[in-house]
PyMOL Python script that loads the backbone (N, CA, C, O; Angstrom):
from pymol import cmd

cmd.read_pdbstr("""\
ATOM      1  N   MET A   1      72.789 -19.691 -77.270  1.00  0.00           N
ATOM      2  CA  MET A   1      73.948 -20.381 -76.733  1.00  0.00           C
ATOM      3  C   MET A   1      74.811 -20.884 -77.886  1.00  0.00           C
ATOM      4  O   MET A   1      74.319 -21.524 -78.815  1.00  0.00           O
ATOM      5  N   ALA A   2      76.083 -20.589 -77.811  1.00  0.00           N
ATOM      6  CA  ALA A   2      77.014 -21.096 -78.817  1.00  0.00           C
ATOM      7  C   ALA A   2      77.279 -22.574 -78.566  1.00  0.00           C
ATOM      8  O   ALA A   2      77.308 -23.023 -77.420  1.00  0.00           O
ATOM      9  N   ARG A   3      77.468 -23.308 -79.618  1.00  0.00           N
ATOM     10  CA  ARG A   3      77.676 -24.756 -79.513  1.00  0.00           C
ATOM     11  C   ARG A   3      78.943 -25.092 -78.725  1.00  0.00           C
ATOM     12  O   ARG A   3      79.040 -26.175 -78.147  1.00  0.00           O
ATOM     13  N   ASP A   4      79.907 -24.182 -78.696  1.00  0.00           N
ATOM     14  CA  ASP A   4      81.158 -24.467 -78.002  1.00  0.00           C
ATOM     15  C   ASP A   4      81.142 -24.045 -76.527  1.00  0.00           C
ATOM     16  O   ASP A   4      82.180 -24.106 -75.869  1.00  0.00           O
ATOM     17  N   ASP A   5      79.987 -23.619 -75.994  1.00  0.00           N
ATOM     18  CA  ASP A   5      79.900 -23.288 -74.571  1.00  0.00           C
ATOM     19  C   ASP A   5      80.119 -24.542 -73.746  1.00  0.00           C
ATOM     20  O   ASP A   5      79.485 -25.568 -73.990  1.00  0.00           O
ATOM     21  N   ARG A   6      81.022 -24.464 -72.761  1.00  0.00           N
ATOM     22  CA  ARG A   6      81.315 -25.636 -71.946  1.00  0.00           C
ATOM     23  C   ARG A   6      80.186 -25.929 -70.954  1.00  0.00           C
ATOM     24  O   ARG A   6      79.863 -27.094 -70.718  1.00  0.00           O
ATOM     25  N   PHE A   7      79.589 -24.899 -70.379  1.00  0.00           N
ATOM     26  CA  PHE A   7      78.550 -25.091 -69.374  1.00  0.00           C
ATOM     27  C   PHE A   7      77.190 -24.690 -69.938  1.00  0.00           C
ATOM     28  O   PHE A   7      77.068 -23.702 -70.663  1.00  0.00           O
ATOM     29  N   ILE A   8      76.168 -25.479 -69.590  1.00  0.00           N
ATOM     30  CA  ILE A   8      74.807 -25.139 -69.988  1.00  0.00           C
ATOM     31  C   ILE A   8      73.917 -25.110 -68.739  1.00  0.00           C
ATOM     32  O   ILE A   8      74.045 -25.947 -67.845  1.00  0.00           O
ATOM     33  N   LYS A   9      73.010 -24.123 -68.703  1.00  0.00           N
ATOM     34  CA  LYS A   9      72.077 -24.021 -67.588  1.00  0.00           C
ATOM     35  C   LYS A   9      70.893 -24.919 -67.885  1.00  0.00           C
ATOM     36  O   LYS A   9      70.249 -24.775 -68.924  1.00  0.00           O
ATOM     37  N   VAL A  10      70.597 -25.855 -66.972  1.00  0.00           N
ATOM     38  CA  VAL A  10      69.501 -26.794 -67.183  1.00  0.00           C
ATOM     39  C   VAL A  10      68.322 -26.551 -66.242  1.00  0.00           C
ATOM     40  O   VAL A  10      67.260 -27.149 -66.413  1.00  0.00           O
ATOM     41  N   TYR A  11      68.505 -25.669 -65.241  1.00  0.00           N
ATOM     42  CA  TYR A  11      67.426 -25.389 -64.287  1.00  0.00           C
ATOM     43  C   TYR A  11      67.634 -24.008 -63.713  1.00  0.00           C
ATOM     44  O   TYR A  11      68.769 -23.601 -63.461  1.00  0.00           O
ATOM     45  N   SER A  12      66.542 -23.275 -63.502  1.00  0.00           N
ATOM     46  CA  SER A  12      66.611 -21.948 -62.905  1.00  0.00           C
ATOM     47  C   SER A  12      65.335 -21.698 -62.118  1.00  0.00           C
ATOM     48  O   SER A  12      64.237 -22.011 -62.577  1.00  0.00           O
ATOM     49  N   GLN A  13      65.495 -21.126 -60.920  1.00  0.00           N
ATOM     50  CA  GLN A  13      64.345 -20.823 -60.062  1.00  0.00           C
ATOM     51  C   GLN A  13      64.625 -19.534 -59.308  1.00  0.00           C
ATOM     52  O   GLN A  13      65.736 -19.325 -58.822  1.00  0.00           O
ATOM     53  N   GLY A  14      63.632 -18.677 -59.210  1.00  0.00           N
ATOM     54  CA  GLY A  14      63.743 -17.467 -58.408  1.00  0.00           C
ATOM     55  C   GLY A  14      64.215 -16.257 -59.193  1.00  0.00           C
ATOM     56  O   GLY A  14      64.762 -16.383 -60.288  1.00  0.00           O
ATOM     57  N   LYS A  15      63.997 -15.093 -58.622  1.00  0.00           N
ATOM     58  CA  LYS A  15      64.386 -13.819 -59.226  1.00  0.00           C
ATOM     59  C   LYS A  15      65.407 -13.112 -58.345  1.00  0.00           C
ATOM     60  O   LYS A  15      66.576 -13.015 -58.719  1.00  0.00           O
ATOM     61  N   LEU A  16      64.988 -12.612 -57.173  1.00  0.00           N
ATOM     62  CA  LEU A  16      65.901 -11.900 -56.285  1.00  0.00           C
ATOM     63  C   LEU A  16      66.903 -12.849 -55.638  1.00  0.00           C
ATOM     64  O   LEU A  16      68.084 -12.528 -55.506  1.00  0.00           O
ATOM     65  N   THR A  17      66.429 -13.994 -55.248  1.00  0.00           N
ATOM     66  CA  THR A  17      67.282 -15.060 -54.745  1.00  0.00           C
ATOM     67  C   THR A  17      67.168 -16.191 -55.748  1.00  0.00           C
ATOM     68  O   THR A  17      66.097 -16.773 -55.916  1.00  0.00           O
ATOM     69  N   GLY A  18      68.269 -16.504 -56.416  1.00  0.00           N
ATOM     70  CA  GLY A  18      68.193 -17.461 -57.513  1.00  0.00           C
ATOM     71  C   GLY A  18      68.961 -18.742 -57.256  1.00  0.00           C
ATOM     72  O   GLY A  18      70.017 -18.740 -56.623  1.00  0.00           O
ATOM     73  N   THR A  19      68.414 -19.828 -57.757  1.00  0.00           N
ATOM     74  CA  THR A  19      69.061 -21.128 -57.705  1.00  0.00           C
ATOM     75  C   THR A  19      69.107 -21.671 -59.125  1.00  0.00           C
ATOM     76  O   THR A  19      68.100 -21.663 -59.833  1.00  0.00           O
ATOM     77  N   GLU A  20      70.277 -22.142 -59.539  1.00  0.00           N
ATOM     78  CA  GLU A  20      70.451 -22.681 -60.888  1.00  0.00           C
ATOM     79  C   GLU A  20      71.247 -23.972 -60.830  1.00  0.00           C
ATOM     80  O   GLU A  20      72.047 -24.183 -59.918  1.00  0.00           O
ATOM     81  N   ILE A  21      71.023 -24.829 -61.807  1.00  0.00           N
ATOM     82  CA  ILE A  21      71.846 -26.023 -61.982  1.00  0.00           C
ATOM     83  C   ILE A  21      72.501 -25.912 -63.349  1.00  0.00           C
ATOM     84  O   ILE A  21      71.829 -25.697 -64.358  1.00  0.00           O
ATOM     85  N   TRP A  22      73.816 -26.060 -63.369  1.00  0.00           N
ATOM     86  CA  TRP A  22      74.621 -25.989 -64.584  1.00  0.00           C
ATOM     87  C   TRP A  22      75.281 -27.331 -64.822  1.00  0.00           C
ATOM     88  O   TRP A  22      75.671 -28.003 -63.867  1.00  0.00           O
ATOM     89  N   VAL A  23      75.414 -27.735 -66.076  1.00  0.00           N
ATOM     90  CA  VAL A  23      76.063 -28.997 -66.433  1.00  0.00           C
ATOM     91  C   VAL A  23      77.311 -28.697 -67.248  1.00  0.00           C
ATOM     92  O   VAL A  23      77.276 -27.934 -68.213  1.00  0.00           O
ATOM     93  N   ASP A  24      78.414 -29.312 -66.841  1.00  0.00           N
ATOM     94  CA  ASP A  24      79.674 -29.229 -67.583  1.00  0.00           C
ATOM     95  C   ASP A  24      79.572 -30.193 -68.755  1.00  0.00           C
ATOM     96  O   ASP A  24      79.489 -31.403 -68.548  1.00  0.00           O
ATOM     97  N   ARG A  25      79.577 -29.683 -69.974  1.00  0.00           N
ATOM     98  CA  ARG A  25      79.386 -30.523 -71.156  1.00  0.00           C
ATOM     99  C   ARG A  25      80.564 -31.446 -71.416  1.00  0.00           C
ATOM    100  O   ARG A  25      80.416 -32.418 -72.157  1.00  0.00           O
ATOM    101  N   GLU A  26      81.731 -31.181 -70.832  1.00  0.00           N
ATOM    102  CA  GLU A  26      82.876 -32.068 -71.037  1.00  0.00           C
ATOM    103  C   GLU A  26      82.843 -33.273 -70.100  1.00  0.00           C
ATOM    104  O   GLU A  26      83.248 -34.371 -70.481  1.00  0.00           O
ATOM    105  N   THR A  27      82.363 -33.067 -68.877  1.00  0.00           N
ATOM    106  CA  THR A  27      82.377 -34.148 -67.888  1.00  0.00           C
ATOM    107  C   THR A  27      80.988 -34.653 -67.514  1.00  0.00           C
ATOM    108  O   THR A  27      80.853 -35.763 -66.999  1.00  0.00           O
ATOM    109  N   GLY A  28      79.949 -33.846 -67.767  1.00  0.00           N
ATOM    110  CA  GLY A  28      78.592 -34.208 -67.368  1.00  0.00           C
ATOM    111  C   GLY A  28      78.285 -33.897 -65.915  1.00  0.00           C
ATOM    112  O   GLY A  28      77.163 -34.135 -65.468  1.00  0.00           O
ATOM    113  N   VAL A  29      79.258 -33.366 -65.152  1.00  0.00           N
ATOM    114  CA  VAL A  29      79.053 -33.056 -63.735  1.00  0.00           C
ATOM    115  C   VAL A  29      78.070 -31.896 -63.606  1.00  0.00           C
ATOM    116  O   VAL A  29      78.166 -30.905 -64.329  1.00  0.00           O
ATOM    117  N   ASN A  30      77.117 -32.032 -62.667  1.00  0.00           N
ATOM    118  CA  ASN A  30      76.122 -31.006 -62.381  1.00  0.00           C
ATOM    119  C   ASN A  30      76.623 -30.133 -61.232  1.00  0.00           C
ATOM    120  O   ASN A  30      77.188 -30.632 -60.259  1.00  0.00           O
ATOM    121  N   TYR A  31      76.406 -28.816 -61.359  1.00  0.00           N
ATOM    122  CA  TYR A  31      76.796 -27.864 -60.321  1.00  0.00           C
ATOM    123  C   TYR A  31      75.582 -27.074 -59.882  1.00  0.00           C
ATOM    124  O   TYR A  31      74.750 -26.692 -60.705  1.00  0.00           O
ATOM    125  N   LEU A  32      75.480 -26.826 -58.576  1.00  0.00           N
ATOM    126  CA  LEU A  32      74.413 -26.019 -58.001  1.00  0.00           C
ATOM    127  C   LEU A  32      74.974 -24.627 -57.737  1.00  0.00           C
ATOM    128  O   LEU A  32      75.986 -24.483 -57.051  1.00  0.00           O
ATOM    129  N   PHE A  33      74.314 -23.596 -58.284  1.00  0.00           N
ATOM    130  CA  PHE A  33      74.699 -22.216 -58.047  1.00  0.00           C
ATOM    131  C   PHE A  33      73.542 -21.519 -57.361  1.00  0.00           C
ATOM    132  O   PHE A  33      72.400 -21.612 -57.811  1.00  0.00           O
ATOM    133  N   HIS A  34      73.833 -20.816 -56.265  1.00  0.00           N
ATOM    134  CA  HIS A  34      72.798 -20.072 -55.549  1.00  0.00           C
ATOM    135  C   HIS A  34      73.298 -18.651 -55.340  1.00  0.00           C
ATOM    136  O   HIS A  34      74.428 -18.448 -54.897  1.00  0.00           O
ATOM    137  N   ALA A  35      72.465 -17.671 -55.655  1.00  0.00           N
ATOM    138  CA  ALA A  35      72.818 -16.267 -55.481  1.00  0.00           C
ATOM    139  C   ALA A  35      71.744 -15.548 -54.696  1.00  0.00           C
ATOM    140  O   ALA A  35      70.550 -15.798 -54.867  1.00  0.00           O
ATOM    141  N   SER A  36      72.192 -14.643 -53.825  1.00  0.00           N
ATOM    142  CA  SER A  36      71.286 -13.819 -53.043  1.00  0.00           C
ATOM    143  C   SER A  36      71.931 -12.449 -52.913  1.00  0.00           C
ATOM    144  O   SER A  36      72.951 -12.302 -52.240  1.00  0.00           O
ATOM    145  N   GLY A  37      71.339 -11.446 -53.554  1.00  0.00           N
ATOM    146  CA  GLY A  37      71.931 -10.113 -53.544  1.00  0.00           C
ATOM    147  C   GLY A  37      73.265 -10.126 -54.274  1.00  0.00           C
ATOM    148  O   GLY A  37      73.352 -10.560 -55.423  1.00  0.00           O
ATOM    149  N   TYR A  38      74.307  -9.643 -53.593  1.00  0.00           N
ATOM    150  CA  TYR A  38      75.648  -9.606 -54.186  1.00  0.00           C
ATOM    151  C   TYR A  38      76.479 -10.846 -53.853  1.00  0.00           C
ATOM    152  O   TYR A  38      77.641 -10.930 -54.248  1.00  0.00           O
ATOM    153  N   ALA A  39      75.906 -11.795 -53.143  1.00  0.00           N
ATOM    154  CA  ALA A  39      76.635 -13.001 -52.743  1.00  0.00           C
ATOM    155  C   ALA A  39      76.166 -14.194 -53.562  1.00  0.00           C
ATOM    156  O   ALA A  39      75.022 -14.233 -54.015  1.00  0.00           O
ATOM    157  N   GLY A  40      77.043 -15.159 -53.749  1.00  0.00           N
ATOM    158  CA  GLY A  40      76.678 -16.367 -54.479  1.00  0.00           C
ATOM    159  C   GLY A  40      77.654 -17.483 -54.185  1.00  0.00           C
ATOM    160  O   GLY A  40      78.752 -17.248 -53.680  1.00  0.00           O
ATOM    161  N   GLY A  41      77.250 -18.695 -54.500  1.00  0.00           N
ATOM    162  CA  GLY A  41      78.117 -19.841 -54.273  1.00  0.00           C
ATOM    163  C   GLY A  41      77.863 -20.926 -55.302  1.00  0.00           C
ATOM    164  O   GLY A  41      76.756 -21.071 -55.820  1.00  0.00           O
ATOM    165  N   LEU A  42      78.906 -21.683 -55.584  1.00  0.00           N
ATOM    166  CA  LEU A  42      78.847 -22.764 -56.562  1.00  0.00           C
ATOM    167  C   LEU A  42      79.444 -24.015 -55.940  1.00  0.00           C
ATOM    168  O   LEU A  42      80.501 -23.959 -55.312  1.00  0.00           O
ATOM    169  N   THR A  43      78.762 -25.150 -56.115  1.00  0.00           N
ATOM    170  CA  THR A  43      79.260 -26.407 -55.570  1.00  0.00           C
ATOM    171  C   THR A  43      78.794 -27.551 -56.463  1.00  0.00           C
ATOM    172  O   THR A  43      77.744 -27.449 -57.098  1.00  0.00           O
ATOM    173  N   PRO A  44      79.560 -28.639 -56.520  1.00  0.00           N
ATOM    174  CA  PRO A  44      79.063 -29.800 -57.265  1.00  0.00           C
ATOM    175  C   PRO A  44      77.775 -30.311 -56.611  1.00  0.00           C
ATOM    176  O   PRO A  44      77.646 -30.302 -55.387  1.00  0.00           O
ATOM    177  N   LEU A  45      76.843 -30.746 -57.425  1.00  0.00           N
ATOM    178  CA  LEU A  45      75.597 -31.329 -56.922  1.00  0.00           C
ATOM    179  C   LEU A  45      75.890 -32.794 -56.616  1.00  0.00           C
ATOM    180  O   LEU A  45      76.344 -33.532 -57.490  1.00  0.00           O
ATOM    181  N   LEU A  46      75.632 -33.220 -55.377  1.00  0.00           N
ATOM    182  CA  LEU A  46      75.997 -34.566 -54.945  1.00  0.00           C
ATOM    183  C   LEU A  46      74.790 -35.459 -54.723  1.00  0.00           C
ATOM    184  O   LEU A  46      73.718 -35.006 -54.323  1.00  0.00           O
ATOM    185  N   LYS A  47      74.997 -36.760 -54.999  1.00  0.00           N
ATOM    186  CA  LYS A  47      73.978 -37.770 -54.698  1.00  0.00           C
ATOM    187  C   LYS A  47      74.052 -38.122 -53.214  1.00  0.00           C
ATOM    188  O   LYS A  47      74.923 -37.635 -52.494  1.00  0.00           O
ATOM    189  N   LYS A  48      73.152 -38.951 -52.778  1.00  0.00           N
ATOM    190  CA  LYS A  48      73.070 -39.360 -51.385  1.00  0.00           C
ATOM    191  C   LYS A  48      74.365 -40.005 -50.895  1.00  0.00           C
ATOM    192  O   LYS A  48      74.737 -39.843 -49.733  1.00  0.00           O
ATOM    193  N   ASP A  49      75.058 -40.742 -51.782  1.00  0.00           N
ATOM    194  CA  ASP A  49      76.293 -41.427 -51.391  1.00  0.00           C
ATOM    195  C   ASP A  49      77.536 -40.534 -51.483  1.00  0.00           C
ATOM    196  O   ASP A  49      78.649 -40.996 -51.229  1.00  0.00           O
ATOM    197  N   GLY A  50      77.350 -39.243 -51.848  1.00  0.00           N
ATOM    198  CA  GLY A  50      78.453 -38.304 -51.884  1.00  0.00           C
ATOM    199  C   GLY A  50      79.157 -38.183 -53.222  1.00  0.00           C
ATOM    200  O   GLY A  50      80.083 -37.382 -53.358  1.00  0.00           O
ATOM    201  N   THR A  51      78.744 -38.953 -54.206  1.00  0.00           N
ATOM    202  CA  THR A  51      79.344 -38.854 -55.532  1.00  0.00           C
ATOM    203  C   THR A  51      78.610 -37.782 -56.340  1.00  0.00           C
ATOM    204  O   THR A  51      77.431 -37.527 -56.093  1.00  0.00           O
ATOM    205  N   PRO A  52      79.291 -37.152 -57.303  1.00  0.00           N
ATOM    206  CA  PRO A  52      78.641 -36.088 -58.070  1.00  0.00           C
ATOM    207  C   PRO A  52      77.546 -36.616 -58.993  1.00  0.00           C
ATOM    208  O   PRO A  52      77.621 -37.738 -59.494  1.00  0.00           O
ATOM    209  N   VAL A  53      76.529 -35.783 -59.205  1.00  0.00           N
ATOM    210  CA  VAL A  53      75.466 -36.100 -60.152  1.00  0.00           C
ATOM    211  C   VAL A  53      76.039 -35.894 -61.553  1.00  0.00           C
ATOM    212  O   VAL A  53      76.571 -34.827 -61.857  1.00  0.00           O
ATOM    213  N   ILE A  54      75.932 -36.909 -62.402  1.00  0.00           N
ATOM    214  CA  ILE A  54      76.432 -36.868 -63.769  1.00  0.00           C
ATOM    215  C   ILE A  54      75.239 -36.962 -64.709  1.00  0.00           C
ATOM    216  O   ILE A  54      74.398 -37.851 -64.571  1.00  0.00           O
ATOM    217  N   THR A  55      75.169 -36.032 -65.673  1.00  0.00           N
ATOM    218  CA  THR A  55      74.133 -36.047 -66.687  1.00  0.00           C
ATOM    219  C   THR A  55      74.783 -36.345 -68.029  1.00  0.00           C
ATOM    220  O   THR A  55      75.764 -35.700 -68.399  1.00  0.00           O
ATOM    221  N   LEU A  56      74.251 -37.307 -68.756  1.00  0.00           N
ATOM    222  CA  LEU A  56      74.786 -37.664 -70.055  1.00  0.00           C
ATOM    223  C   LEU A  56      73.813 -37.240 -71.143  1.00  0.00           C
ATOM    224  O   LEU A  56      72.607 -37.184 -70.902  1.00  0.00           O
ATOM    225  N   ASN A  57      74.316 -36.940 -72.338  1.00  0.00           N
ATOM    226  CA  ASN A  57      73.418 -36.608 -73.455  1.00  0.00           C
ATOM    227  C   ASN A  57      72.872 -37.883 -74.068  1.00  0.00           C
ATOM    228  O   ASN A  57      73.128 -38.967 -73.543  1.00  0.00           O
ATOM    229  N   ALA A  58      72.147 -37.792 -75.132  1.00  0.00           N
ATOM    230  CA  ALA A  58      71.511 -38.952 -75.755  1.00  0.00           C
ATOM    231  C   ALA A  58      72.535 -39.975 -76.261  1.00  0.00           C
ATOM    232  O   ALA A  58      72.217 -41.159 -76.370  1.00  0.00           O
ATOM    233  N   ASP A  59      73.753 -39.534 -76.570  1.00  0.00           N
ATOM    234  CA  ASP A  59      74.808 -40.440 -77.032  1.00  0.00           C
ATOM    235  C   ASP A  59      75.539 -41.122 -75.882  1.00  0.00           C
ATOM    236  O   ASP A  59      76.406 -41.965 -76.114  1.00  0.00           O
ATOM    237  N   GLY A  60      75.197 -40.765 -74.644  1.00  0.00           N
ATOM    238  CA  GLY A  60      75.859 -41.357 -73.486  1.00  0.00           C
ATOM    239  C   GLY A  60      77.110 -40.626 -73.065  1.00  0.00           C
ATOM    240  O   GLY A  60      77.857 -41.122 -72.222  1.00  0.00           O
ATOM    241  N   ASP A  61      77.360 -39.454 -73.632  1.00  0.00           N
ATOM    242  CA  ASP A  61      78.503 -38.627 -73.231  1.00  0.00           C
ATOM    243  C   ASP A  61      78.203 -37.171 -73.538  1.00  0.00           C
ATOM    244  O   ASP A  61      77.102 -36.850 -73.986  1.00  0.00           O
ATOM    245  N   TRP A  62      79.172 -36.274 -73.302  1.00  0.00           N
ATOM    246  CA  TRP A  62      79.004 -34.861 -73.607  1.00  0.00           C
ATOM    247  C   TRP A  62      79.918 -34.398 -74.721  1.00  0.00           C
ATOM    248  O   TRP A  62      79.964 -33.204 -75.017  1.00  0.00           O
ATOM    249  N   GLU A  63      80.638 -35.298 -75.339  1.00  0.00           N
ATOM    250  CA  GLU A  63      81.581 -34.915 -76.388  1.00  0.00           C
ATOM    251  C   GLU A  63      80.946 -34.932 -77.747  1.00  0.00           C
ATOM    252  O   GLU A  63      81.608 -34.633 -78.741  1.00  0.00           O
TER     253      GLU A  63
END
""", "prot")
cmd.dss("prot")
cmd.show_as("cartoon", "prot")
cmd.util.cbc("prot")
cmd.orient("prot")
């Protein structure tokens, strides 16, 4: 992975039907990606209250 990649994959499950979680390094927002065959979808990963899941690095940000 190049250091300047905006998105990083932090979780992956499955082979034929795959589920992944990606983090936007600029905002920390987590996205859920699910693929099955030739179809796939991407959506922000949300907490119980409807706000997006934010992941921060050790410095408290992604910058």
